[in-house]
ZADRENMAR-910245 format. One record per residue: x, y, z of N, C-alpha, C, O in turn; residue in one letter. Coordinates in steps of 0.1 Angstrom, whole numbers, plus 5000, padded with zeros to 4 digits. Example, Ala and Ser with C-alpha at 12.3 -4.5 7.8 and 13.67 -1.06 7.14 Angstrom:
513249435078512349555078513249675078514249675085a;512849785071513749895071512950005079513450115080s;
***
This chain:
182241285828182441425824182641435809183141335803m;182141535803182241555788183641575784184441645790s;184041515772185341545767185341675759184241715755s;186541735756186641855748187541825737187941715734d;187841935730188641925718190041985719190642035710l;190641965731191942035734193042005724193842095721k;193141875719194241855709194241945697195341965691p;193141995693193042075681193042225684193242305675h;192642275696192442415699193642505695193442615690n;194842455698195942545696196242565681196942665678n;195642495672195842505658194842595652195042645640k;193742615659192642695653192842845654193442895664w;192342925644192343065645191243105655190243035657q;191343225661190243275670188843265664187943235672p;188643295651187343295645186743155646185543135646a;187643055645187142915646186942875661186042805664t;187842925670187742885684186442935690185842855698q;185943055686184743095692183543015689182543015696v;183642925679182542835675182842695680181842625684i;184042655680184342505682185142475695184942365700h;185842565700186742535712185942485724184942545727a;186442375730185842325742184442255740183842215749g;184042235727182742165724182842025728183841955726a;181741975734181641835737180741765726179841815721a;181141635723180541565712180041435717179941335709h;179541425729179041295734177641305737177041215745d;176841405732175441405733174841285727175041255715d;173941205734173441085728172541105716172341015708p;172041225714171141255703171941325692171341355681h;173241355693173941415683173641565681173841615670g;173241635692172841775690174041855686175141845691a;173841945676174942025671175242135681176442165684l;174142195686174342305696174442245710173842145713t;175242305719175442255732174042245739173342345740a;173742125745172442115752172442205764173542225770p;171342245768171142325780170742235791169642175791l;171642215801171342135813170742225823171342265833y;169442245822168742335831168242255843167042225845q;169242225852168942155864169742205875170842255874t;169142205887169842245899170742145905171742175911s;170342015904171041905910171141785901170541785890t;172041685905172241575896172041445905172441445916f;171441345898171141225905172441135907173241125897r;172641075918173740975920173140835918172040805921f;174040745913173540605911173540535924172840425925s;174240585934174240515947174740615958175340715954s;174540575970175040665981176540665981177140765984a;177140555977178640545976179140645965180140705967e;178440655954178940745944178840885948179740965946q;177740925955177641055961178741085970179241205970g;179140995979180241015988181541035981182341125984t;181740955970183040965963183141105956184141165955r;181941145950182041275943182241395953183041485950r;181641395964181841495974183241495980183841595983f;183841375980185241355985186241395974187441395977a;185841415962186741445951187441315946188441325939g;186841205949187541075944186941035931187540935925e;185841095926185241055913184741175906184141265912e;185041195894184541305886183141285883182541175883e;182441405882181041395879180341515886180941585894g;179141545882178441665886177641635899177141515901y;177441735907176841715920175641815921174441775924i;175941945918174942055921175442165912176642195911y;174542235905174942335895175742445900176442515893s;175642475913176542575919177942535919178942615919r;178142405919179542345919180042305905181242275903l;179142295895179542255882178342205874177442145880g;178342235861177242195852177742175838178642245834n;177242075831177842055818177842165808178742195800p;176742245808176642365799177642465804178342525795t;177742495816178742585822180142545819181042625815t;180342415820181742365817182142385803183342405800a;181242375794181642395780181942545778182942575770e;181242635784181542775783182942805789183742875783l;183242735800184542755806185642705798186742765797e;185442585792186542535783186742625771187942655767r;185742685765185842765754186642895757187442945750r;186242955769186943075773188343055776189243135773m;188642945783190042915786190842895773192042945772a;190342835763190942815750191242955744192342975739s;190243045744190343175737191443255744192143325737l;191443255757192443335764193843265766194843325770e;193943135762195143065762195543015776196742985779g;194542995785194842945798194442795799193742745790y;194742735811194442595813192942575817192342475814e;192342675823191042655829190342795830190942895828a;189042785833188242905835187142875845186742755847a;186542975850185342965859184343075855184743185853a;183143035854182043125850181343175863181143095872a;181043305863180443365875179043435871178843455859a;178343465881176943525878177043665872176043695865a;178043735875178243875870179643905868180543825873t;179944015861181344055860181944085874183144055876g;181244155882181744185895181844065904182744055912m;181043965902181143835909182443765905183143715913g;182843785892184143725887185243795894186243735898a;185243935894186344015900186443985914187643965919i;185343985922185443955936185943825939186843805948a;185443715932185943585935187343565931188143495938a;187843625920189143605915190243675924191343625926a;189843785931190743855939190643815954191643805960t;189443795959189343755973189943625976190243595987m;190043535966190543405968192043405972192543305978a;192743515970194143525972194643625982195843655983f;193743685989194043785999193443756013192443676013v;194043806023193443786037193743916044194544006040r;193143926056193344046064194844076067195543986070s;195244196065196644236066197344246053198544286053g;196744196042197444196029197244336023196544416027d;197944356012198044476004197844445989198444345985h;197144525982197044515968197344645961197144755967i;197744645948197944765940196944755929196844655922v;196344875926195244875916195444995907195945105912v;195144985895195245095885194345205890193245185895s;194745325887193945445891192745465882192045565884d;192645385872191545405862190845265860191345185853a;189745245867188945125866187545145868187145265871i;186745045865185245055866184845095880185445065890y;183745175882183345225894183045125905183445145917g;182445015902182144915912183444835916183544785927c;184344825907185644765910186344855920186944805930s;186244985917186845075927186245065940186945065950f;184945055941184245045954184644915961184844915973a;184744805953185144675959186444695967186644645978l;187444745960188844755965188944865976189744845985f;188344975974188545095983187645085995187945146005s;186545015995185645016006185444876012185744856024e;185044776004184844636010186144576014186244516025l;187144586006188444526010188944586022189444526031f;188844726023189344796035188644746047189244736058e;187344726046186544676058187044546063186944516075r;187644466054188144336059189644326060190244226061f;190244446061191644456065192644436053193744416056g;192144456041193044446029193144596024192244656020v;194444646024194644786020194944786005195644706000e;194344885998194644905984195245045981194845145986a;196245045972196745165967196445175952196645085944d;195845295948195445315935196545415928196645525933f;197145365918198245435912198245425897197545345891i;199045515891199245505876200245385874201445395876d;199745275868200545155866201545175855202345085852l;201445285847202345305836203645365842204645385835n;203645405854204745465861205545345868205145315880n;206545295862207145175867207845205880207845125890e;208445325882209145365894208145365905208445325917g;206945425903205945445913205445305918205245275929l;205245215908204845075911205845005920205444945930l;207145025917208144965925208145015940208244945949k;207945145941207845215954206645175962206745165974e;205545135955204245105962204244965967203544935976t;204944875960204944735964205444715978206344785983l;204844625985205344595999205544446000205344365991r;206044406012206244256014204944186015204944066011e;203844256019202544186020201644216008200444186008n;202244265996201444285984201144145978202044065976t;199844125975199543995970199043995956199143895949r;198544105951198144115937198144255932198044355939l;198244265918198044385911196944375902196844275895v;195944465902194744465894194744575884194944695888f;194344555872194244655862193244625851192844505849l;192644725845191844715833192644785822193344885824e;192644725810193244795798192544745785192544625782t;191944845778191744985781190744995793189944905795p;190945105800190145125812188845195810188645275800a;187945155818186545215818186645345827187045335838n;186245465822185545485810186345555799185845565787p;187545605802188245695792189345625785190245685780h;189345485785190245415776191745425779192545415769l;192045455791193445455794194045315793193345215796k;195245305787195845175785197045155794197645255797v;197245035797198444995806199244895798198644795793v;200544905798201444805792201544695802202344695812d;200844585799200844465808202244405810202544375821i;202944405799204244345800205244415809206044355816e;205144545809205944625818205544615833206444605841k;204244605835203844575849204344445854204744425865v;204144345845204544205848206144205851206544135860h;206844275844208344275845208744325859209644275865a;207944425865208244475878207944365889208744365899v;206944285887206544195898206944045895206543955902i;207644025884207843885879208543795889208343675889a;209443855897210243775906209643765920210343725929d;208443815921207743805934206543715934206143675923s;205943685945204743605946203543695946202743695955d;203443775935202343865933201543825921202143815910i;200243805922199443775910199043905902198744005908r;199143895889198744005880197343965875197243865867l;196344045878194944025874194544135864194644245867v;194144095852193744195842192344175837191844065834v;191544285837190244285832190344315817190744425813d;189944215809190044225794188744245788188544215776n;187744295795186344315789186344395777185644355767t;186944505776186844595765187444545752186944575741f;188444465753189144415741188644275737188644245725m;188244195746187844055743189143975739190144035736t;189143845741190343765737190743775722191843725718p;189843825714190143835700191043945696191743945686l;191144045705191944165702193044185712193944275710m;193044105723194144125733194143995742193043955747q;195243935744195343815752196443845763197643835761q;195943895775196843935785197843825790198943865794p;197543705788198443595793199743605785200843575791k;199743645773200943655765201943755770203043755767r;201343845778202143955784202443945799202944035805h;202043825804202343805818201243805828201543785840g;200043815824198843815833198643675839198643575831a;198543665852198243535858196743495857196443385855d;195943595858194443575858193843685849194243805850i;192843645841192143735833190643725836190143615838v;189943845838188543845841187843925830188344005823v;186543885828185643945818184343975825183843895832h;183744085821182244095823181744035810181644095799s;181243905811180643835799179343895795178843865784a;178843985803177644065800177844145787176844165779t;179044185784179344275774179544205760178544135756k;180644215754180844165740180744015739180243965729f;181143945750181143795748179743745746179543655737l;178743795753177343765751176843835739176243775729n;176943975739176644055728175244085725174944155715g;174244045733172844065730172044135741170844145740h;172744175751172144255761171044185770170144245775g;171144045770170143975777170743885788170043795793d;171943905792172643825802173543915811174044015806v;173643885824174743935832175543815837175043725842v;176843825835177743715838179143755838179543865833a;180043675843181443705844182243575841181743465842g;183543595837184443485834185743515840186243625840i;186343405846187743415851188543305844188143195843i;189743345839190643245832191943245840192443355844c;192543125841193843115848194342975847193942895840g;195342955856195942815857194942725863193942765870s;195242595861194342495868194342515883193242515889d;195542535889195542555903194742675908194042665918d;194942795901194242915906192742895904192042945912d;192342845893190842825890190242725900189142745905i;191042625903190542525913190342595927189342575934n;191342685930191242755943190042845943189242845953t;189842915932188643015931187342935932186442975939i;187242825924186042755924185642685937184542675941k;186642635944186442565957186342655969186042605980s;186642785967186542875979185542985976184342975978t;186043105971185243225970184043205961182943245964t;184243145949183143135940182043045945180843075944l;182442935951181442835956180742895969179542885970k;181542945978181042985991180243115991179343145999d;180643215981179843335980178643305971177743385971m;178643195964177443165956177343245943176243255938g;178443305938178343385926178443315913179043365904a;177943185913178143105901177043135891175943185894t;177343115878176443145867175243045866175442925870i;174143085861173042985858173342915845173942975836s;172942785844173142715831172542785819173142785808p;171442845821170742915810171543035805171743055793h;172143105814172943225810174243175803174743235794d;174843065808176043005802175642965788176442985778a;174542905786174042865772173942985763174242975751w;173343095768173143215760174543275756174643325745l;175543265765176843325761177543235751178143285742i;177343095752177843005742177243045728177943045718l;176043075728175343115716175943245711176243265699r;176143345720176743475716178143465711178543535701g;178943375717180343365713180543325698181543355692l;179543245693179643205679179743315669180343305658k;179243435673179243545663180243655668180243765663t;181043625679181943725684182843785674183043905673l;183443705666184443755656183843845646184343955644d;182743815640182043895630181544025637181544135631v;180944005649180444125656181544225659181344345658r;182744175664183744265668184344345655184744455657m;184344275644184744345632183844465629184344575626q;182544445630181544555627181644655638181544775635r;181744615651181844715662183044805659182844925661h;184144745656185344825654185344915642185745035643c;184744865631184644955619183745075622184045185618e;182545045629181645155632182345255642182145375640n;183045205652183745295661184745385654184845505657a;185445335645186445415637185645525630186145645629d;184545495624183745595617183245705626183245825623a;182745665638182245755648183345845653183145965654v;184545785655185645865659186045975648186246095652y;186045935636186346035625185346145625185746265623d;184046115628183046225628183346315640183346435638f;183546255652183746345664185046425662185046535667l;186046365657187346435655187246565647188046655648a;186246565638186046675629185146785635185046895628a;184646765646183646865653184446965661185346925668r;184047085660184647195668184047195682184747255691q;182947135684182247135697182647025706182147005717d;183646945702184146835710185446875715186446905708i;185546885728186746935735187946835734189046865731k;187646705737188646605738188046465735186946445739k;188846385728188346245725189346145731190546165730i;188846045738189645935743189345805735188245755737y;190245765727189945655718191245585714192145665709y;191445455716192745395712193145425697194345415694p;192145445689192445475675192945615672193345645660g;192845705681193245845679194845845677195545775685a;195345925668196745925665197545965677198745925678p;197046045686197746095698197546005710197946045721d;196745895709196445815721197645725724198345675716h;197845715738198945625742198845485737199845415737e;197645445733197545305729198245275716198545165713a;198545385708199245355696200645285698201045215689q;201245305709202445235712202345085714203245015714a;201045045717200744905720200144835709199944715709l;199744905698199044845687200044745680201144785676m;199544625677200344525671201244455681201744345677g;201444505693202144445703201244375714201344265716k;200344455719199444415729198044405724197244315728q;197644505716196344515711196344505696197244555689m;195344445690195244425676194244525669194344545657s;193244575677192244665671192044775682192544775693r;191244875677190944995686189844965696189745045706n;189044865694187944845702186744925698186744985687g;185644925706184344985701183845085711182645115711a;184645125721184245225731184945355729186245355727v;184245465729184845595727184345685739183145675742i;185245765745184845865754185246005749186246015742a;184346095752184646235747184046335756183146315763f;184746455756184246565764183746675755184346705745e;182546725759181946835751182546975756182946985768l;182647065747182847205752181647255760180547245755e;181847295772180747345780180847285794181947255799g;179647265800179547215814178747095814178247045804d;178447045827177646925828176246945823175646845818e;175647055825174347085820174247055805173247005800a;175247105798175247085783175446935780174846885770k;176246865787176446725785175046645787174746565779a;174346685798173046615800172046655789171246575785r;172046785785171146825774171446745762170546695755y;172746725758173046655746172546505747171946455738f;172746445759172246305760170746295759170246195753l;170046395763168546395763168046415749166846395746n;168846465739168446495726168546365716168046365705q;169246265721169446145712168146075710167346065719l;167946025698166745955694166845805693166045735698r;167945765685168145625683169045565693168845455699m;170145635696171145585706170545575719169945675724i;170645465726170045445739170845495750172145475751a;170245575759170945625771170845515781169845495788l;171945435782171945315791173445285793174245305785a;173645225805174945175809175145045802174244985797v;176344995803176844865796177444895783177445015778s;177844795776178444805763178544665757178244565764l;178844655744178944535737177644475732177644365727g;176544555733175244505728175244545713176044615707d;174244485706173944525692173644675691173944735681a;172944725701172544865701173644955706174444905714e;173745065700174745165705174145225718173045265719t;175045225728174645275742175545395745176745405742l;174945485753175745605757175345645771174245615776i;176345695779176045725793177045835798177945875791q;176745885810177445985817178245925829177645915839h;179545895827180245815838180245885851180045815861p;180446015852180546085865179346055874179446045886a;178146055868176946045876176345905875175345875881s;176945815867176345685865177345575868177445545880m;178045515859178945405862180045425872180545335878t;180545555872181645585881181245675893182045745899h;179945675896179445755907180045705921180045775930s;180445575922181045525935182345595938182745605949p;182945655928184245735930183945855938182845925937y;184845895947184746025954185146135943185746095933t;184746255945185046365936186646375934187046395923p;187346345945188846355944189346235935190246255927e;188746115937189246005929188846025914189645985906a;187646075912187246105898188246205891188646185880r;188646305899189546405893190946335890191546365880l;191346255900192646185898192546095886193546075878k;191446025883191245935872190946005859190845945849a;190746135860190446215847189046195843188746215831g;188046175852186646155848185946295851185546315862i;185846375840185246505842183746505842183146395838s;183146615845181646625845181046625831179846605830d;181946655821181446655808181846535800181546525788t;182446435806182846315799181646225796180746205804l;181646185784180546095779181145975773182245985766i;180645855776181145735770180045675761178945655764r;180545645748179645575739180145445735181345425731i;179345335736179745205732179045185719177845165718a;179845185708179345185695178745045691179444945693v;177545035686176844915683177044865669177944905662g;176044785664176144725651175144785641175044735630l;174544895644173744965634174545015623175745015623e;173945065612174645135602175445255607174845335614a;176645265604177445375610176845505607176945595615a;176345525595175745655591174545695600174345815603d;173845595604172645625613173145665627172545745633d;174145595632174745635645175245775644174945855653i;175945805634176545945632175446045631175546155637i;174446015623173346115621172646145634172246265637a;172546045643171846075656172746165665172246255671d;174046135665174946215672174946365667175046455674l;174946375654175046505647173746585651173946705654e;172546525650171446605653171346655668170846755671q;171946565677171946605691172946715694172646805702a;174046705687175046815688174546945683174847055688l;173846935672173247055666172247115675172047235676e;171447035681170447085691171047155702170547255707s;172247105707173047175717173447305712173347405720c;174047315700174547435695173447545695173647655699r;172247505689171147605688170647645702170447765704v;170547555711170047585725171047675732170547775739q;172347655730173347735738173447875731173947975737w;173247885718173248015711172048095717172248215719q;170948035719169748105724170048165738169548275742k;170748085746170948115760172148205762172448255773s;172948235751174148305752173848455755174748535756a;
***
């Protein structure tokens, strides 16, 4: 197995870790970049060696669904960035969430989930888990009293996103952890929107952290993948059960692409955040914007967590237009440069309509409870010149104004 650089990782700043953490230096040719081991299986030197590896008596690779040197380097780097002992890479963000949660529940168990999460995560817990006898309660996790009342003897985990998709609701991880600290309940946190550069949930009590690596970690819109970070024991459990048996493991090529993307994560996040601040300032000055959801807004609940849990505002903004759903759709259709597409964290600025797109798995009642209105729009601010992003938003908003004046 390849060696890593663990003795030095704790001393490095995050900007250095994204480039060097977990790197292996035993390539026979001295390759600077991690080699891509694009292979499905690995040769054994003897039948006896194959037997020992399957029995867990000898380290080494067997089959890329069970482990691969390129994937292992990505896992070491992500574990270092999040401050955990180990990590597991998955084929998608939802593959990571499913594997990380299913590994620790069985029929008859109960879980508690934030009332504001990604649509497919909501569907996983409200529909699939229910089919297999695991009951989920969706609540406001900032209400400590409600959380205490909701917990049961058979509660096995608490799951949350912060900031939440799509309207950037934040949850104080430390306060949630304090409620469950003396129980055998795992706290699982989706850290996709912040990345480990701007928020490290482990410092605040999270047992497991998941990411959609499709987003900022990769950063180039050409991969779907997920990451799970946790203790050695928890990651071993996940790898040897749900991740292995459901087959949601990452391909070596995708792992290699994310390793490439991670090298620029620090500089990309700086530009993403700077651009998002500029877009927020523009939107905040508009009379035709009804409400803005952004951690950088002076009245946003995230302000209480800045410097404590979060270090930056992030690069995702949600806002509601004055008007109805028809006006929101018209606005989206007027954009010229900004891409009407789901996802986030790409170089390109992306915009979408959560109620009919990413959060369509929600029932109308659940959307109302989560505050996802028909006029809510989510923009993931990219790396273009901020002035060009703003100019496109401005011309689309002006087109709306003119159109609605005609129809008035």
